N, C-alpha and C positions, 0 to 999 in steps of 0.2 A: 265710390266709397274708399277703395284702396288708395287711390291717388291722393285723396285728402289726408289719409293717415300717413302716407309717405311724406307729404308736405309738412305736416305737424311734427313728425319725428325728426325730419331734417332740420327744422327750425330749432327744436330742442337740442339736437346734437351740436348745431352751430353755436348756440348760446352757451353751451357747456364746454366749448373748445374740444369737442370729441371725447369728453370724459364721462358722459352719461352712458354707461355700459348697457343699461336696460333699454334705452332708446335705440342704441346701435343694434342690439339683438333683435328688438321688435321690428325695426325697419328691415333688417335682413330677412326676417321671417316673412314679412308681408311681401317683400320682393319675390320670395320663393312661391308664395301663394299666387302672385300675379304672373308667374312664369318668367320673370326677369332673373334667370338663373345666374348669369354672370355678375349682376349687381348683388345678388344674394350671397354668392360665394365671396365677393370682395368684402361685404359687410361682416360675414361670419369670421373671416380672417382678421379683420380689424378688431373684433371682439376678442379673439384669441391673443392678440398682441397685449391686451390688458389683462386677460385672464387665461393664460396658456393651458391650464389644466381643467378648464370647465368642460365637464363631460357632456352636458346638454348641448353646448355649442359645437363640440366636436362631432356629436351624433347628427346634429342638423346639417353641419357642413358636409359630412359623409353622404347623407341622403341627397342633398342638392348636387353635390359633385357627381354622384352616380347618375342622376337624371341628366346632367350636362354632358357627361362622358360615360355612357353605359358600357359595362364590361360584357363581352360575349359569354354566354353560358354554355 
């Protein structure tokens, strides 16, 4: 199910020359759900290049980054 979604979003992103911000965000989110944290982080960073002050993207990037590199408590 997830792999088909990633495939479709990737096609949409390619067709838009990486300008479809919603598809970029959704693919990054799906990668995080799949446990593909490195790909998710890269995707959210790409979204932030287009929308640097998007708080939802910043929040998702923070969550995934913490999962990838947890801080000791």
